[in-house]
C-alpha positions as CSV (number, residue, x, y, z in Angstrom):
1,M,1.5,-4.8,-22.7
2,G,3.5,-4.4,-25.9
3,E,0.4,-3.2,-27.8
4,L,-0.6,-0.7,-25.1
5,A,3.0,0.6,-24.8
6,A,3.2,1.2,-28.5
7,G,-0.3,2.8,-28.4
8,L,1.0,5.4,-25.8
9,G,3.5,6.5,-28.4
10,G,6.5,4.9,-26.6
11,H,9.7,4.1,-28.4
12,R,12.3,3.6,-25.7
13,V,11.1,2.0,-22.5
14,L,12.6,1.8,-19.0
15,L,11.4,-1.4,-17.4
16,V,11.7,-0.8,-13.6
17,T,11.6,-4.0,-11.5
18,D,13.5,-5.9,-8.8
19,P,15.7,-8.9,-8.5
20,G,12.9,-11.2,-7.3
21,I,10.8,-10.4,-10.4
22,V,13.9,-11.1,-12.5
23,Q,14.4,-14.5,-10.8
24,A,10.7,-15.4,-11.3
25,G,11.1,-14.8,-15.0
26,H,8.5,-12.0,-15.3
27,A,11.0,-9.3,-16.3
28,S,12.5,-11.3,-19.2
29,R,9.0,-12.0,-20.5
30,A,8.0,-8.4,-20.2
31,E,11.1,-7.3,-22.0
32,A,10.5,-9.8,-24.8
33,L,6.9,-8.6,-25.2
34,L,8.0,-5.0,-25.5
35,R,10.7,-5.7,-28.0
36,A,8.2,-7.8,-30.1
37,A,6.0,-4.6,-30.3
38,G,9.0,-2.8,-31.8
39,L,10.2,-0.9,-28.7
40,E,13.7,-0.5,-27.4
41,V,14.0,-1.6,-23.8
42,A,16.4,-0.7,-21.0
43,V,16.0,-2.6,-17.7
44,F,16.6,-1.2,-14.2
45,D,16.2,-4.2,-11.9
46,A,17.8,-3.1,-8.7
47,V,14.8,-1.7,-6.8
48,R,14.9,-2.5,-3.1
49,E,12.0,-3.1,-0.7
50,N,10.9,0.3,0.7
51,P,12.7,2.3,-1.9
52,T,14.8,5.3,-1.0
53,T,16.1,8.3,-2.8
54,L,19.1,6.1,-3.7
55,D,16.9,3.7,-5.7
56,V,15.4,6.7,-7.6
57,D,18.8,8.2,-8.3
58,R,20.1,4.9,-9.7
59,G,17.0,4.5,-11.8
60,L,17.4,8.1,-13.1
61,E,20.9,7.2,-14.4
62,A,19.5,4.3,-16.3
63,A,16.6,6.4,-17.7
64,R,19.0,9.2,-18.9
65,A,21.4,6.7,-20.4
66,A,18.6,5.2,-22.5
67,S,16.8,8.5,-23.4
68,V,13.5,6.8,-22.4
69,D,10.1,8.2,-23.3
70,L,8.0,5.6,-21.5
71,F,8.1,3.7,-18.1
72,V,6.9,0.3,-17.2
73,G,6.8,-0.5,-13.5
74,L,6.7,-4.3,-13.0
75,G,6.6,-5.6,-9.5
76,G,5.2,-4.6,-6.1
77,G,4.6,-1.1,-4.9
78,S,8.4,-0.6,-4.5
79,S,9.0,-0.9,-8.3
80,I,6.0,1.1,-9.3
81,D,6.8,3.9,-6.8
82,T,10.4,3.9,-8.0
83,A,9.3,4.3,-11.6
84,K,7.1,7.3,-10.5
85,G,10.0,8.8,-8.6
86,V,12.4,8.5,-11.6
87,N,9.6,10.0,-13.8
88,F,9.5,13.0,-11.4
89,L,13.2,13.7,-11.6
90,L,13.7,12.9,-15.3
91,T,10.9,15.3,-16.3
92,Q,11.0,17.9,-13.6
93,G,14.6,17.9,-12.4
94,G,15.6,18.5,-8.7
95,R,15.4,16.0,-5.9
96,M,12.6,13.9,-4.5
97,R,12.2,16.1,-1.5
98,D,11.2,18.9,-3.9
99,Y,8.0,17.0,-4.7
100,Q,6.9,16.0,-1.2
101,G,3.3,17.0,-0.9
102,V,0.7,17.5,-3.6
103,G,0.9,18.9,-7.1
104,K,4.5,20.0,-7.1
105,A,5.3,18.9,-10.7
106,T,5.1,21.9,-13.2
107,R,5.8,20.1,-16.5
108,P,4.3,17.1,-18.2
109,M,5.5,13.6,-17.2
110,L,6.1,10.5,-19.3
111,P,3.5,7.8,-19.6
112,L,3.7,4.9,-17.1
113,I,2.3,1.4,-17.4
114,A,2.0,-0.2,-14.0
115,I,1.9,-4.0,-13.7
116,P,1.6,-5.2,-10.1
117,T,3.0,-8.6,-9.1
118,T,1.7,-8.3,-5.6
119,A,-1.9,-7.6,-4.4
120,G,-1.3,-5.0,-1.7
121,T,-0.1,-1.5,-2.3
122,G,-2.6,-0.3,-4.9
123,S,0.2,2.0,-6.2
124,E,-1.0,1.2,-9.8
125,C,-4.1,3.2,-9.1
126,Q,-2.5,6.1,-7.2
127,S,-0.7,9.3,-8.1
128,A,1.7,9.1,-5.2
129,A,5.3,8.0,-5.1
130,L,6.3,6.9,-1.6
131,I,10.0,7.3,-1.4
132,A,12.1,7.3,1.8
133,D,15.1,9.6,2.3
134,E,18.2,7.5,2.1
135,E,19.8,9.3,5.1
136,T,17.0,10.0,7.5
137,H,14.6,7.2,6.5
138,H,11.8,9.7,6.5
139,K,9.1,8.4,4.1
140,M,8.1,11.1,1.6
141,A,4.7,11.1,-0.1
142,C,5.0,12.8,-3.5
143,L,1.6,13.2,-5.1
144,D,0.8,14.6,-8.4
145,P,-2.0,13.6,-10.9
146,K,0.6,13.6,-13.7
147,A,2.5,10.8,-11.9
148,A,-0.4,8.4,-12.0
149,A,-0.1,5.4,-14.3
150,R,-1.9,5.8,-17.7
151,I,-2.6,2.1,-17.7
152,A,-2.7,-0.5,-14.9
153,L,-2.6,-4.2,-16.0
154,L,-3.9,-6.7,-13.4
155,D,-2.8,-10.2,-14.2
156,P,-3.4,-12.6,-11.3
157,V,-1.0,-15.2,-12.8
158,L,1.9,-12.8,-11.9
159,T,1.0,-12.9,-8.2
160,V,1.2,-16.7,-7.9
161,S,5.0,-16.7,-7.7
162,Q,4.9,-14.5,-4.5
163,P,6.3,-16.2,-1.4
164,R,3.6,-16.9,1.2
165,R,5.1,-14.2,3.5
166,V,4.7,-11.6,0.7
167,T,1.2,-12.7,-0.1
168,A,0.3,-12.3,3.6
169,Q,2.0,-8.9,4.1
170,T,0.6,-7.3,0.9
171,G,-2.8,-8.8,1.4
172,I,-3.1,-7.4,4.9
173,D,-1.8,-4.1,3.6
174,A,-4.6,-4.0,1.1
175,L,-7.2,-4.6,3.8
176,V,-5.8,-1.9,6.0
177,H,-5.9,0.5,3.0
178,A,-9.6,-0.3,2.6
179,V,-10.4,0.2,6.3
180,E,-8.4,3.4,6.7
181,A,-9.7,5.0,3.4
182,A,-13.3,4.3,4.5
183,V,-13.1,6.5,7.6
184,T,-10.6,9.4,7.0
185,T,-11.7,13.0,7.3
186,R,-11.4,13.3,3.5
187,R,-13.8,10.4,2.9
188,T,-16.5,10.7,0.3
189,V,-19.3,8.6,-1.0
190,W,-17.0,7.8,-4.0
191,S,-14.1,6.6,-1.8
192,G,-16.5,4.7,0.4
193,L,-17.8,2.7,-2.5
194,F,-14.3,1.7,-3.5
195,A,-13.2,0.9,0.1
196,R,-16.2,-1.3,0.8
197,E,-15.8,-3.3,-2.4
198,A,-12.1,-3.6,-1.8
199,F,-12.7,-4.9,1.7
200,R,-15.3,-7.4,0.5
201,L,-13.0,-8.8,-2.2
202,C,-9.9,-9.1,-0.1
203,A,-11.5,-10.3,3.1
204,G,-13.1,-13.1,1.3
205,A,-10.0,-14.2,-0.5
206,L,-7.0,-13.6,1.8
207,E,-7.2,-16.9,3.7
208,T,-7.8,-18.8,0.4
209,V,-4.7,-17.5,-1.3
210,L,-2.7,-18.3,1.9
211,E,-4.0,-21.9,2.0
212,T,-4.3,-22.5,-1.8
213,P,-1.7,-20.3,-3.5
214,G,-2.6,-21.5,-7.0
215,D,-6.3,-20.4,-6.8
216,L,-6.4,-17.9,-9.6
217,E,-9.9,-16.8,-8.9
218,A,-9.0,-15.8,-5.3
219,R,-5.7,-14.3,-6.6
220,G,-7.8,-12.2,-9.0
221,R,-10.1,-11.0,-6.2
222,M,-7.1,-10.0,-4.1
223,L,-5.5,-8.1,-7.1
224,L,-8.7,-6.3,-8.0
225,G,-9.4,-5.5,-4.3
226,A,-6.0,-4.1,-3.8
227,A,-6.4,-1.9,-6.9
228,L,-9.8,-0.6,-5.7
229,A,-8.3,0.1,-2.3
230,G,-5.6,2.1,-4.0
231,T,-8.4,4.0,-5.8
232,A,-10.1,4.6,-2.5
233,I,-6.9,6.1,-1.1
234,E,-6.5,8.3,-4.1
235,N,-9.9,9.8,-3.2
236,S,-9.6,9.7,0.6
237,M,-6.1,9.2,2.0
238,L,-5.0,7.1,5.0
239,G,-5.0,7.3,8.7
240,A,-3.2,6.6,12.0
241,A,-2.3,2.9,11.3
242,H,0.0,4.0,8.5
243,S,1.4,6.8,10.6
244,A,2.2,4.4,13.4
245,A,3.7,1.8,11.0
246,N,6.2,4.0,9.2
247,P,8.5,4.6,12.3
248,L,8.4,0.8,13.0
249,T,9.7,0.2,9.5
250,A,12.3,3.0,9.7
251,H,13.8,2.0,13.1
252,F,13.2,-1.7,13.5
253,G,12.8,-3.0,9.9
254,V,9.2,-4.2,10.5
255,V,7.9,-4.8,6.9
256,H,5.2,-2.4,6.0
257,G,2.3,-4.9,5.7
258,A,3.2,-6.5,9.0
259,A,3.5,-3.1,10.7
260,V,0.1,-1.7,9.5
261,G,-1.5,-5.1,10.3
262,L,-0.1,-5.0,13.8
263,M,-1.3,-1.5,14.5
264,I,-4.7,-1.5,12.8
265,P,-6.7,-3.3,15.6
266,R,-5.5,-0.7,18.1
267,V,-6.4,2.1,15.7
268,I,-9.8,0.7,15.0
269,R,-10.6,0.6,18.8
270,F,-9.2,4.1,19.2
271,N,-11.3,5.5,16.3
272,A,-14.4,3.6,17.4
273,A,-14.9,6.2,20.2
274,L,-16.7,8.2,17.5
275,P,-20.2,6.9,16.7
276,E,-20.0,8.0,13.0
277,V,-16.9,5.9,12.6
278,Q,-18.5,2.9,14.3
279,A,-21.2,3.1,11.6
280,L,-18.6,3.0,8.9
281,Y,-16.8,0.1,10.4
282,A,-20.2,-1.7,10.7
283,D,-20.7,-1.1,7.0
284,L,-17.4,-2.8,6.2
285,V,-18.2,-5.8,8.4
286,A,-21.6,-6.1,6.8
287,A,-20.0,-6.1,3.3
288,D,-18.1,-9.2,4.3
289,G,-21.2,-10.9,5.6
290,G,-20.6,-10.2,9.3
291,G,-22.5,-8.1,11.8
292,P,-23.1,-7.3,15.5
293,G,-22.9,-10.4,17.6
294,S,-20.5,-12.2,15.2
295,D,-17.0,-13.4,16.4
296,G,-18.4,-14.0,19.9
297,I,-19.1,-10.3,20.6
298,D,-21.8,-10.0,23.2
299,T,-24.2,-7.2,22.4
300,S,-26.6,-7.9,25.3
301,A,-24.5,-6.2,27.9
302,G,-25.0,-2.7,26.7
303,T,-22.5,-2.8,23.8
304,S,-23.9,-0.8,20.9
305,P,-24.1,-2.6,17.5
306,G,-21.6,-0.1,16.1
307,A,-19.1,-0.7,18.9
308,A,-19.6,-4.5,18.5
309,A,-18.9,-4.3,14.8
310,A,-15.7,-2.3,15.4
311,E,-14.5,-5.0,17.8
312,V,-15.4,-7.7,15.2
313,L,-13.3,-5.8,12.7
314,A,-10.3,-5.5,15.1
315,R,-10.5,-9.2,15.9
316,R,-10.6,-10.1,12.2
317,F,-7.3,-8.4,11.7
318,E,-5.8,-10.2,14.7
319,G,-7.0,-13.5,13.3
320,W,-5.5,-12.7,9.8
321,L,-2.2,-11.9,11.5
322,R,-2.2,-15.3,13.3
323,T,-3.2,-17.2,10.1
324,A,-0.4,-15.4,8.2
325,G,2.2,-16.1,10.9
326,L,2.9,-12.4,11.3
327,P,3.7,-10.6,14.6
328,T,0.7,-9.7,16.7
329,T,2.6,-7.6,19.2
330,L,5.5,-5.2,19.1
331,A,7.5,-7.5,21.3
332,E,7.2,-10.3,18.7
333,A,8.4,-7.7,16.1
334,G,11.5,-6.9,18.1
335,V,10.6,-3.4,19.1
336,D,12.5,-1.9,22.0
337,P,9.9,-0.5,24.5
338,S,12.3,2.3,25.5
339,R,12.0,3.8,22.0
340,I,8.2,4.2,22.3
341,P,8.3,7.9,23.1
342,R,10.4,8.7,20.0
343,L,8.1,6.4,17.9
344,G,5.1,8.3,19.2
345,E,6.6,11.7,18.3
346,E,7.5,10.5,14.8
347,A,4.1,8.9,14.2
348,A,2.4,12.2,15.1
349,R,4.5,14.0,12.5
350,Q,3.4,11.7,9.7
351,W,1.2,13.3,7.1
352,T,-1.5,10.5,7.2
353,A,-2.1,11.2,10.9
354,T,-3.8,14.5,9.9
355,F,-6.5,12.6,8.1
356,N,-7.4,10.2,10.9
357,P,-11.1,10.6,11.8
358,R,-10.3,11.0,15.5
359,P,-7.7,13.6,16.3
360,I,-4.5,11.9,17.4
361,A,-1.3,13.3,18.9
362,A,2.0,11.9,20.1
363,P,0.7,10.8,23.6
364,D,-2.1,8.9,21.8
365,F,0.4,7.1,19.6
366,E,2.5,6.2,22.6
367,G,-0.6,4.7,24.2
368,L,-1.3,2.7,21.0
369,Y,2.3,1.4,20.9
370,R,2.1,0.4,24.6
371,E,-1.1,-1.4,24.0
372,A,0.6,-3.3,21.1
373,L,3.6,-4.3,23.2
């Protein structure tokens, strides 16, 4: 890290991280490596889960005070996204809402080195900063190629210190990323290659890292798979599971990975009404060594192989949720059924809903939420 940071021309670094990473000892090690390479280091270690504009504003104060010319984002997606957000405001001015959407930055941005300590978000391979408004909790996606990390360092040793709960939530998030990126309306052959390989790596390793946390080979597969899923998103975007998950996080505090994991089986079944999407789901199942007839799906009663594969995929996620000890229903997650109409309206307004392969509106989201109760 120190050599690469110096190679980018950095002199004064803002290390953006969170209290858990500090407690695990990773932040002090990173700071020492940067200083050993001759760089000055300021540390902003107050990033919260699901960062808001307040986190970015606080990080901006630290960046300005230290006159930084390089960022290092060390942690989960929250730390890396916060580093991107601070980079936007430090180099462009204004507020985060000014950059919601694509390509809103007009000036160069500072170099960023992203070092993920979770295998999930894939933020290290994306140009988006996902930042929620502190007041409204609306999650803003601010995308610009200039915001992407110049370098992503994947070190599976850093992921071993994750609590099991975080390993489960981020791992399922990575798998949902692969599945959604594979089928969006913006999908390409390029994004499909990344999504398929990401799914193969993570599907084969998630249960291993949950049962044997110290297995570095499996940790490495999860970390690389998450990064490849992030690359798939960069080329394809996401869909309805993420649209449905964001209101659950905003109103009921359902952690993102648990929220997308809870909704993805319902979204898979919803999208599987389209034969071309069935084929894409079947391709993912085959990448993991499955196929029609697996998981007890009966294909002899008129069920098409594609529909059967979609059901296999949906059931796999339900199984991963149970293995991980995460909620499998909205009731388990503490969601008030009376709020479903509002959740449906908010989900329909999410940007990612526009890329879902099957057109989806507020009444459809309400139906998915009710199925998930």
